N, C-alpha and C positions, 0 to 999 in steps of 0.2 A: 806823356800827354802832349807835350810840345811837338815831338816828332810826328805823332799821329795827326795833329792839327796841320802840320806842314805837308805831310803826305796827301792829305785831303784837299790841299790847295788853299787853305785859309792863311792869309798873310797876317802875322802878328802886328799889333799896334803897340803904342807906348804903354797902355794899361796892362796888356797881356804880359809884356816883358817885365814890368815892375812886379807883377804877380809871380812870375817864374824866378826872378832874381831873389825875391823875398823867400820863396819856398826853398831855393837852393841854400840861401843863407841860414835858414832855420835848421837845415839838415846837414850843414857842413860840407856842401858840395862846391868846393872852391874852384876847381878846374872847370866844371860845368858852367858856373856863374861867369867866369871870364870868357868862356866860349860864347855864351849868349850875349854878353855885353859887347864883345867885339863884333858879333854878327849883326848887331843893331845897325851899325853904320855900313859895314862892308857888304852885307847880304841884303838887308831889308831897307836900306836908305833912310833909316831913322836916326835923328840926332839925339844922343843921350841928354836927358834933362836932369835937373837937380834930384828928382826922386830916384833915378837910376844910380846916380853917384852915391846917394845916401845908402842905397841897398848894398853897394859894393863896400862902402866903409863899414857898414854893419857886418857884412860877411867877413871882412878881414879882422874886425874886432872879435867876433865870435870864434874864428879859427885860431886866433892866438890863445884863447882860453881853453882850447880842447886838450 
């Protein structure tokens, strides 16, 4: 869904990225989460906020229990 959004020219904002990071976390998509997280600053010029870091901590906690 994220890729489709990008192809259609829609730039993600902080809320969209929290949603995608949460979805990745719930599905154990560690590599994808890190790619989205890194792209926030590098590609979209968005500064990660506390919510984004919380998603990453949740992701790592869940991946350790898999």
